[in-house]
KOLPATI-642289 format. One record per residue: y, z, x of N, C-alpha, C in turn. Coordinates in steps of 0.02 Angstrom, whole numbers, padded with zeros to 5 digits, always signed. Example, Ala and Ser with C-alpha at 12.3 -4.5 7.8 and 13.67 -1.06 7.14 Angstrom:
<pts>
-00284+00390+00660-00225+00390+00615-00165+00390+00660 -00112+00354+00642-00053+00357+00684+00002+00394+00645 
</pts>
This chain:
<pts>
+09178+01842+05419+09183+01773+05397+09114+01740+05400 +09094+01705+05347+09027+01676+05345+09023+01615+05389 +08960+01597+05407+08949+01541+05451+08971+01476+05419 +08973+01473+05352+08990+01411+05318+09065+01399+05314 +09105+01448+05332+09178+01439+05330+09210+01448+05399 +09170+01468+05447+09198+01481+05514+09202+01417+05554 +09261+01392+05565+09271+01334+05609+09324+01352+05661 +09308+01403+05700+09352+01424+05754+09363+01364+05801 +09426+01351+05818+09443+01292+05858+09492+01310+05913 +09483+01278+05972+09529+01289+06029+09584+01237+06025 +09644+01259+06010+09699+01213+05995+09754+01220+06046 +09773+01164+06076+09830+01162+06123+09892+01143+06084 +09941+01188+06083+10004+01175+06048+10053+01138+06092 +10056+01159+06154+10101+01129+06203+10079+01154+06271 +10115+01135+06322+10100+01157+06390+10089+01232+06394 +10031+01252+06420+10013+01322+06430+10014+01364+06366 +10002+01332+06310+09999+01367+06245+09935+01349+06210 +09881+01383+06228+09815+01371+06200+09796+01429+06154 +09777+01412+06092+09762+01463+06042+09694+01450+06010 +09661+01504+05989+09601+01499+05949+09619+01512+05877 +09606+01463+05834+09625+01469+05764+09571+01439+05720 +09571+01460+05657+09525+01433+05608+09553+01369+05578 +09510+01320+05570+09527+01258+05536+09474+01244+05483 +09490+01207+05431+09439+01191+05380+09381+01151+05410 +09321+01162+05385+09264+01122+05406+09271+01053+05375 +09272+01000+05416+09283+00933+05390+09222+00906+05352 +09234+00857+05310+09180+00823+05273+09168+00755+05306 +09105+00739+05322+09093+00675+05355+09105+00616+05309 +09134+00562+05337+09141+00500+05299+09074+00466+05294 +09071+00409+05259+09007+00377+05244+08967+00360+05307 +09002+00341+05361+08968+00321+05423+08971+00375+05477 +08985+00436+05458+08993+00491+05505+08940+00545+05494 +08936+00590+05543+08896+00650+05536+08940+00711+05549 +08924+00765+05514+08954+00829+05529+08911+00864+05580 +08941+00885+05635+08904+00916+05689+08921+00990+05696 +08869+01029+05703+08877+01099+05723+08879+01098+05799 +08939+01109+05826+08948+01100+05898+08910+01152+05938 +08883+01130+05994+08845+01175+06037+08878+01183+06105 +08876+01132+06147+08902+01137+06216+08961+01089+06226 +09014+01116+06256+09073+01075+06273+09094+01091+06344 +09092+01041+06388+09113+01051+06457+09188+01042+06464 +09216+01075+06513+09288+01068+06527+09297+01014+06579 +09337+00964+06562+09352+00908+06606+09420+00920+06640 +09430+00886+06696+09494+00891+06730+09552+00869+06686 +09540+00821+06642+09594+00798+06597+09612+00853+06548 +09563+00892+06524+09578+00947+06479+09624+00998+06513 +09609+01014+06575+09650+01061+06613+09720+01032+06624 +09722+00967+06638+09787+00934+06649+09831+00938+06587 +09802+00927+06528+09841+00934+06466+09866+01005+06458 +09824+01054+06474+09844+01124+06468+09901+01141+06515 +09896+01120+06577+09944+01139+06628+10009+01098+06623 +10002+01034+06606+10061+00990+06606+10084+00967+06537 +10041+00975+06488+10060+00953+06421+10057+00878+06411 +10034+00841+06461+10032+00768+06456+09992+00740+06513 +09967+00679+06502+09938+00638+06555+09968+00569+06546 +10013+00551+06591+10047+00487+06586+10085+00482+06520 +10072+00430+06482+10106+00418+06419+10077+00459+06361 +10021+00492+06373+09989+00532+06320+10017+00603+06323 +10060+00618+06275+10096+00681+06274+10075+00722+06214 +10062+00787+06224+10045+00832+06169+10109+00849+06131 +10118+00816+06073+10178+00827+06032+10163+00867+05970 +10100+00874+05954+10079+00914+05896+10013+00949+05914 +09996+01003+05880+09935+01040+05898+09874+00995+05901 +09834+01003+05954+09776+00960+05965+09716+01002+05987 +09659+00992+05955+09597+01025+05976+09574+00993+06041 +09558+01034+06090+09535+01010+06155+09460+00992+06153 +09435+00963+06208+09364+00953+06217+09339+00883+06201 +09299+00855+06249+09268+00789+06235+09200+00780+06270 +09182+00825+06315+09115+00822+06346+09069+00866+06304 +09032+00836+06257+09003+00880+06207+08936+00858+06180 +08903+00907+06149+08840+00895+06112+08840+00941+06052 +08798+00924+06003+08794+00965+05943+08732+00951+05903 +08727+00984+05846+08670+00978+05801+08694+00951+05735 +08661+00900+05710+08682+00869+05647+08674+00918+05589 +08730+00931+05555+08729+00978+05498+08731+00941+05431 +08758+00880+05432+08763+00842+05370+08774+00769+05388 +08747+00723+05349+08756+00652+05364+08793+00617+05307 +08834+00566+05325+08866+00525+05275+08816+00481+05240 +08834+00453+05182+08785+00417+05140+08759+00353+05172 +08795+00325+05220+08772+00263+05252+08733+00274+05317 +08726+00335+05338+08695+00351+05402+08619+00349+05396 +08588+00308+05439+08515+00302+05438+08483+00320+05505 +08524+00322+05559+08496+00334+05626+08488+00407+05644 +08516+00452+05603+08513+00523+05616+08497+00561+05553 +08472+00622+05561+08458+00665+05504+08479+00736+05521 +08484+00778+05471+08503+00848+05481+08454+00882+05529 +08482+00917+05578+08441+00953+05627+08433+00916+05692 +08450+00851+05694+08445+00814+05757+08495+00841+05808 +08473+00845+05869+08516+00866+05925+08543+00803+05958 +08609+00800+05968+08639+00738+05992+08691+00750+06046 +08697+00699+06089+08754+00695+06136+08807+00652+06102 +08869+00668+06114+08925+00635+06080+08963+00592+06129 +08963+00526+06117+09007+00482+06155+09076+00486+06123 +09126+00512+06158+09188+00532+06124+09236+00477+06105 +09226+00416+06131+09272+00361+06115+09242+00314+06064 +09274+00308+06005+09250+00263+05953+09299+00205+05946 +09277+00143+05964+09322+00085+05962+09325+00054+05892 +09367+00002+05887+09375-00031+05822+09315-00073+05802 +09277-00097+05853+09217-00138+05845+09232-00211+05828 +09296-00230+05819+09313-00297+05795+09355-00339+05844 +09388-00307+05890+09434-00343+05934+09394-00382+05987 +09430-00422+06026+09399-00464+06078+09360-00421+06127 +09389-00365+06149+09357-00322+06198+09292-00292+06170 +09294-00270+06108+09234-00242+06077+09179-00295+06072 +09198-00355+06051+09148-00408+06043+09121-00432+06110 +09160-00424+06163+09137-00442+06230+09096-00387+06262 +09088-00330+06227+09050-00275+06254+09090-00228+06298 +09155-00239+06302+09199-00197+06343+09240-00152+06298 +09207-00115+06255+09242-00076+06204+09283-00019+06233 +09271-00002+06297+09314+00049+06329+09385+00024+06337 +09396-00042+06332+09463-00071+06339+09495-00085+06271 +09460-00067+06217+09487-00077+06149+09554-00042+06142 +09607-00078+06121+09673-00046+06115+09677+00004+06058 +09628+00003+06012+09630+00048+05955+09575+00101+05958 +09548+00113+06017+09495+00162+06024+09521+00232+06005 +09480+00269+05971+09496+00339+05953+09455+00383+05998 +09489+00418+06043+09454+00457+06095+09471+00531+06087 +09418+00571+06086+09426+00644+06076+09475+00674+06125 +09517+00719+06100+09564+00758+06141+09610+00714+06183 +09631+00658+06154+09682+00616+06183+09738+00611+06132 +09796+00641+06144+09848+00645+06093+09859+00579+06057 +09863+00580+05990+09862+00639+05946+09793+00655+05917 +09740+00630+05947+09672+00638+05919+09643+00706+05938 +09615+00740+05889+09583+00804+05903+09517+00795+05940 +09501+00845+05981+09438+00846+06015+09386+00886+05977 +09335+00911+06013+09278+00943+05978+09260+01012+06005 +09309+01046+06034+09297+01115+06056+09309+01161+05996 +09259+01163+05953+09264+01198+05889+09193+01211+05863 +09187+01244+05806+09121+01257+05778+09092+01194+05744 +09135+01158+05708+09111+01099+05670+09158+01040+05682 +09127+00981+05685+09165+00921+05703+09130+00860+05674 +09168+00811+05650+09139+00750+05624+09148+00693+05675 +09096+00649+05678+09098+00594+05726+09059+00535+05699 +09077+00475+05722+09041+00414+05702+08968+00421+05722 +08923+00408+05675+08852+00419+05687+08825+00373+05741 +08852+00311+05746+08826+00264+05796+08850+00280+05866 +08893+00329+05874+08914+00351+05940+08888+00422+05955 +08833+00439+05920+08796+00500+05934+08725+00479+05955 +08699+00510+06008+08636+00491+06037+08586+00548+06031 +08532+00536+05995+08482+00587+05985+08449+00606+06051 +08443+00671+06064+08414+00695+06126+08339+00707+06118 +08299+00687+06166+08228+00706+06166+08221+00782+06167 +08165+00806+06143+08155+00878+06138+08163+00915+06204 +08144+00882+06260+08145+00915+06325+08213+00912+06359 +08262+00878+06329+08330+00875+06357+08374+00926+06322 +08404+00970+06360+08444+01024+06330+08510+00999+06304 +08541+01038+06261+08607+01020+06235+08660+01023+06289 +08652+01066+06338+08699+01067+06395+08694+01002+06434 +08633+00979+06445+08624+00914+06478+08655+00858+06437 +08649+00864+06371+08679+00815+06326+08754+00811+06334 +08786+00869+06342+08859+00869+06352+08877+00837+06418 +08834+00845+06468+08848+00817+06534+08837+00741+06538 +08810+00711+06484+08804+00638+06484+08873+00605+06485 +08925+00640+06462+08992+00610+06462+09016+00598+06534 +09021+00650+06576+09042+00635+06645+08992+00592+06682 +08927+00601+06668+08877+00559+06701+08887+00486+06685 +08907+00471+06623+08919+00401+06604+08977+00371+06644 +09026+00412+06663+09080+00387+06706+09050+00365+06773 +09006+00407+06801+08974+00390+06864+08930+00329+06858 +08893+00323+06804+08850+00264+06793+08892+00201+06788 +08947+00205+06750+08991+00147+06743+09022+00127+06810 +09042+00176+06850+09071+00162+06915+09020+00127+06960 +08958+00152+06959+08907+00121+07001+08890+00051+06978 +08891+00040+06913+08879-00027+06887+08936-00074+06908 +08997-00049+06903+09055-00090+06923+09052-00106+06998 +09026-00060+07036+09021-00071+07109+08963-00116+07127 +08916-00125+07081+08858-00166+07095+08807-00131+07138 +08802-00065+07132+08754-00028+07173+08683-00044+07151 +08641-00057+07199+08571-00075+07186+08529-00050+07244 +08465-00069+07244+08420-00047+07297+08447-00064+07366 +08452-00015+07409+08474-00025+07477+08548-00019+07489 +08588-00008+07437+08660-00001+07447+08675+00060+07490 +08725+00053+07533+08751+00110+07572+08819+00127+07543 +08825+00188+07519+08882+00206+07477+08924+00263+07506 +08990+00254+07502+09038+00307+07516+09068+00331+07451 +09067+00396+07439+09101+00426+07382+09156+00471+07409 +09218+00457+07389+09274+00499+07411+09293+00547+07355 +09287+00611+07368+09302+00662+07318+09238+00690+07289 +09225+00755+07300+09163+00786+07276+09176+00834+07218 +09224+00816+07176+09231+00852+07113+09176+00830+07066 +09178+00852+07002+09125+00834+06955+09110+00760+06950 +09162+00718+06949+09151+00646+06943+09122+00617+07007 +09145+00641+07064+09115+00619+07127+09042+00638+07131 +09025+00697+07106+08956+00721+07109+08910+00682+07062 +08935+00667+07001+08892+00627+06956+08887+00555+06981 +08938+00530+07015+08934+00463+07046+08881+00462+07101 +08878+00516+07139+08826+00524+07190+08757+00523+07157 +08748+00561+07104+08684+00563+07069+08665+00495+07043 +08713+00461+07012+08700+00395+06983+08683+00345+07037 +08719+00347+07093+08707+00299+07147+08636+00307+07175 +08615+00369+07185+08547+00381+07210+08495+00358+07159 +08508+00371+07095+08460+00351+07043+08455+00276+07037 +08509+00240+07054+08510+00167+07048+08487+00132+07112 +08464+00171+07161+08431+00141+07218+08469+00142+07283 +08527+00174+07286+08563+00177+07350+08520+00209+07403 +08517+00178+07461+08474+00204+07515+08508+00261+07551 +08575+00262+07550+08610+00315+07585+08679+00325+07553 +08697+00388+07541+08761+00404+07512+08795+00458+07554 +08856+00445+07574+08897+00494+07609+08956+00511+07563 +08974+00575+07559+09027+00597+07515+09076+00640+07554 +09140+00632+07539+09193+00669+07574+09231+00715+07527 +09260+00767+07555+09304+00811+07516+09341+00856+07565 +09390+00892+07539+09428+00940+07579+09404+01012+07568 +09355+01020+07522+09329+01086+07505+09256+01089+07527 +09241+01134+07573+09173+01138+07601+09121+01155+07548 +09137+01199+07501+09088+01219+07450+09065+01159+07409 +09110+01114+07392+09091+01056+07353+09042+01012+07391 +09052+01008+07457+09007+00968+07497+08938+01001+07503 +08937+01066+07501+08873+01102+07501+08834+01086+07437 +08870+01085+07381+08838+01066+07317+08813+00994+07320 +08855+00950+07348+08835+00880+07354+08771+00872+07394 +08765+00911+07447+08705+00908+07489+08644+00932+07449 +08654+00984+07410+08599+01012+07370+08573+00962+07318 +08617+00920+07291+08596+00875+07237+08578+00805+07263 +08580+00795+07329+08553+00732+07354+08595+00691+07401 +08654+00715+07420+08694+00677+07468+08657+00673+07535 +08655+00615+07564+08623+00607+07630+08667+00633+07686 +08733+00623+07677+08781+00646+07728+08844+00669+07693 +08881+00714+07725+08945+00738+07700+08996+00738+07756 +09059+00734+07738+09113+00738+07787+09170+00779+07759 +09182+00837+07792+09239+00879+07774+09301+00849+07805 +09348+00830+07762+09408+00796+07786+09456+00847+07816 +09470+00838+07879+09518+00882+07913+09584+00847+07922 +09623+00870+07969+09689+00841+07980+09684+00783+08030 +09652+00730+08006+09645+00670+08046+09673+00612+08006 +09689+00558+08039+09714+00498+08004+09657+00466+07966 +09675+00423+07917+09623+00389+07879+09584+00341+07924 +09617+00314+07975+09581+00270+08023+09528+00310+08060 +09546+00371+08082+09497+00412+08117+09440+00433+08071 +09457+00448+08008+09405+00467+07960+09357+00409+07948 +09384+00347+07944+09342+00288+07935+09294+00280+07994 +09319+00294+08054+09277+00288+08114+09222+00341+08113 +09239+00402+08089+09189+00455+08084+09134+00436+08035 +09153+00406+07979+09104+00385+07929+09057+00332+07958 +09086+00283+07994+09044+00231+08024+08997+00260+08077 +09021+00310+08114+08979+00341+08165+08921+00379+08133 +08935+00415+08078+08883+00452+08044+08830+00406+08015 +08852+00352+07983+08807+00306+07950+08774+00257+07998 +08807+00244+08054+08783+00193+08099+08805+00123+08078 +08846+00120+08027+08872+00058+07999+08926+00076+07948 +08960+00027+07920+09009+00039+07867+08974+00035+07799 +08995+00074+07751+08966+00069+07684+08986+00003+07651 +08941-00024+07610+08957-00087+07575+08986-00074+07505 +08979-00012+07481+09007+00007+07416+09044+00073+07424 +09103+00077+07396+09141+00140+07397+09164+00158+07327 +09152+00220+07308+09174+00245+07243+09228+00298+07256 +09290+00282+07239+09347+00326+07253+09360+00369+07191 +09347+00435+07198+09350+00479+07140+09406+00530+07142 +09450+00527+07191+09502+00578+07197+09568+00557+07167 +09585+00493+07173+09651+00470+07151+09705+00482+07203 +09687+00514+07258+09736+00531+07310+09749+00470+07354 +09812+00459+07370+09831+00401+07410+09793+00396+07476 +09786+00450+07515+09748+00444+07577+09676+00422+07567 +09646+00444+07512+09576+00425+07499+09570+00352+07479 +09619+00326+07445+09618+00255+07428+09627+00214+07492 +09670+00237+07536+09678+00204+07601+09614+00206+07640 +09582+00265+07641+09519+00273+07676+09465+00226+07648 +09463+00220+07582+09413+00177+07550+09418+00106+07576 +09479+00081+07582+09489+00013+07607+09470+00007+07680 +09491+00056+07719+09479+00052+07791+09405+00063+07809 +09369+00102+07769+09300+00119+07786+09250+00068+07761 +09266+00032+07708+09218-00014+07677+09210-00077+07718 +09148-00100+07724+09136-00159+07765+09166-00222+07734 +09179-00272+07774+09205-00336+07750+09158-00365+07697 +09187-00390+07643+09148-00417+07589+09120-00365+07542 +09137-00301+07554+09113-00247+07512+09153-00238+07448 +09137-00185+07412+09168-00171+07347+09193-00099+07345 +09254-00091+07318+09283-00025+07306+09296-00019+07231 +09275+00036+07201+09294+00049+07131+09339+00110+07130 +09393+00105+07092+09442+00159+07087+09430+00197+07022 +09402+00257+07030+09385+00299+06973+09439+00352+06962 +09459+00386+07016+09509+00439+07010+09577+00412+06993 +09612+00447+06949+09679+00427+06928+09730+00473+06961 +09771+00445+07004+09823+00483+07038+09892+00459+07019 +09938+00454+07066+10005+00430+07051+10003+00358+07026 +10052+00338+06985+10052+00269+06959+10061+00216+07013 +10092+00235+07070+10101+00188+07125+10081+00221+07190 +10043+00184+07232+10022+00210+07296+10031+00156+07350 +10038+00178+07412+10041+00132+07468+09971+00123+07497 +09948+00060+07499+09881+00046+07524+09883-00014+07571 +09836-00018+07618+09833-00075+07664+09803-00136+07631 +09841-00167+07587+09815-00220+07545+09798-00283+07586 +09837-00296+07637+09823-00355+07679+09755-00346+07713 +09741-00285+07735+09676-00270+07765+09620-00288+07717 +09627-00267+07654+09576-00282+07604+09570-00356+07590 +09628-00390+07586+09628-00461+07571+09596-00502+07626 +09614-00487+07688+09588-00525+07745+09513-00514+07756 +09488-00458+07731+09416-00444+07740+09377-00455+07675 +09410-00485+07626+09379-00502+07562+09344-00442+07529 +09379-00386+07528+09354-00327+07494+09376-00330+07421 +09328-00323+07377+09344-00322+07305+09366-00252+07285 +09422-00247+07251+09446-00183+07224+09443-00187+07148 +09404-00144+07118+09392-00147+07046+09413-00083+07012 +09442-00089+06954+09461-00031+06915+09403-00005+06874 +09407+00058+06857+09357+00090+06814+09394+00131+06761 +09377+00119+06697+09408+00157+06643+09352+00182+06597 +09339+00246+06600+09289+00278+06559+09221+00245+06568 +09193+00215+06514+09126+00187+06516+09116+00145+06453 +09066+00101+06455+09048+00061+06396+08974+00043+06403 +08936+00058+06351+08864+00044+06350+08827+00080+06406 +08851+00138+06426+08821+00175+06481+08784+00238+06459 +08797+00262+06399+08763+00323+06375+08687+00315+06373 +08660+00259+06348+08587+00253+06347+08555+00258+06416 +08586+00226+06466+08559+00229+06534+08565+00300+06562 +08623+00332+06550+08633+00400+06574+08581+00447+06544 +08568+00438+06479+08518+00480+06445+08448+00467+06473 +08431+00404+06486+08365+00389+06513+08356+00418+06583 +08410+00418+06623+08407+00448+06690+08390+00522+06686 +08423+00557+06639+08412+00629+06632+08343+00642+06602 +08327+00605+06549+08264+00617+06513+08203+00603+06556 +08208+00554+06601+08152+00536+06644+08144+00582+06704 +08195+00624+06715+08194+00667+06774+08217+00632+06837 +08245+00572+06829+08269+00534+06886+08326+00570+06922 +08364+00607+06884+08417+00647+06914+08424+00713+06876 +08455+00762+06908+08462+00829+06879+08536+00848+06877 +08564+00850+06816+08634+00868+06809+08645+00943+06800 +08591+00979+06788+08599+01051+06771+08628+01091+06829 +08618+01068+06890+08644+01105+06948+08721+01103+06951 +08751+01057+06913+08824+01053+06914+08857+01109+06872 +08819+01139+06827+08846+01192+06784+08848+01257+06824 +08907+01281+06837+08914+01343+06876+08937+01403+06834 +08968+01389+06776+08993+01444+06735+08982+01428+06661 +08966+01481+06622+08956+01475+06550+08999+01526+06514 +09031+01505+06460+09073+01549+06420+09060+01537+06346 +09078+01585+06304+09076+01577+06232+09143+01546+06209 +09142+01517+06149+09203+01487+06122+09260+01538+06120 +09242+01600+06103+09293+01652+06100+09325+01666+06168 +09292+01645+06222+09316+01656+06290+09349+01593+06320 +09373+01549+06277+09400+01485+06300+09456+01493+06351 +09501+01540+06340+09557+01550+06387+09531+01567+06457 +09482+01611+06460+09453+01630+06524+09416+01570+06556 +09383+01531+06514+09346+01473+06539+09394+01422+06570 +09450+01410+06536+09499+01362+06563+09532+01388+06626 +09543+01453+06631+09572+01480+06692+09523+01472+06750 +09459+01482+06737+09408+01472+06788+09407+01399+06811 +09410+01353+06764+09410+01282+06781+09473+01263+06819 +09530+01291+06799+09594+01274+06831+09597+01298+06903 +09573+01358+06915+09579+01388+06982+09519+01373+07026 +09463+01352+06996+09403+01343+07035+09372+01409+07057 +09388+01462+07021+09364+01529+07039+09288+01530+07041 +09262+01566+07090+09190+01574+07095+09154+01509+07112 +09190+01462+07144+09159+01399+07162+09143+01355+07102 +09186+01359+07051+09173+01323+06989+09168+01247+07000 +09116+01217+06973+09109+01144+06973+09116+01120+06901 +09067+01137+06859+09071+01119+06788+09067+01183+06746 +09119+01194+06708+09123+01253+06663+09102+01231+06593 +09054+01266+06564+09027+01247+06499+09043+01302+06447 +09062+01280+06388+09077+01326+06333+09026+01317+06277 +08997+01372+06254+08950+01371+06199+08987+01387+06134 +08983+01342+06086+09023+01348+06024+08986+01382+05968 +08922+01396+05976+08883+01427+05922+08907+01498+05910 +08907+01517+05847+08924+01587+05830+08861+01628+05831 +08862+01683+05869+08803+01725+05874+08793+01766+05811 
</pts>
């Protein structure tokens, strides 16, 4: 099959039914670009769709191409596109809003009710050879920034948005709960934004080792202790309570810990998505004037994330632990699902050799 007709795509039909199939190469609309896909990272949400067939109200009811942490090379431009040209290497911001609603006009386009987001049913993702995307949501990469780093701008933007929501600045003392990929990029973003000290917790020792390697000042392996005891341990390690907490696990005990560990008047941002309802010490938070803020994806954060990587302010490459070819997608997803080999971020290369 020639390179001009090969659009091998990773398609999820239903729970635990992932297939590699050919699809037609799409034609870009006037304001779009056709991208020759290069790197696509596997996100926890991708694995969740594979294993469960749904995330909350988003249910896979028809075949859907997976993938949203991505980068590619411009292969063709629509007639109205002026910011990109053929051959440009770009990072892809996967959510394209309507641009007209109140939220979009207020700059909070992540809250747009009509946003089209890659690999969110019924919208196809970009784990394929060729994919079309809005040109204004593609960011040209400097020559010294790799396409793998470009793909990692997606999870990094989540961390940047979380840190912005928390108000992290010079001198902030930060607690990050959960050292998965989002916890780790939140750690990187917090340090890049001036946090003087960051402590991160997890139940997996290997993840904490990685956190230490990329810049965590302190780590805490969560054992079989109460959240109150864990909060005391954090205060003892830091010599004080953190003023900002980024909760990245979604687990009820970690949300409880976030409230109990954060100093009075501090801020907690909830990044991890867990059960729809949890039991938390809300009176504790209210009486100590702790702000609890939600985080949903990101908005206007890609440029800052790109500048952090391009300037060398932070290094996301250490998060990539495994690389696979598009033809090896099933193996890649199994590695991400099981965490085999200490997997942190699994990357798939979509180019045909």
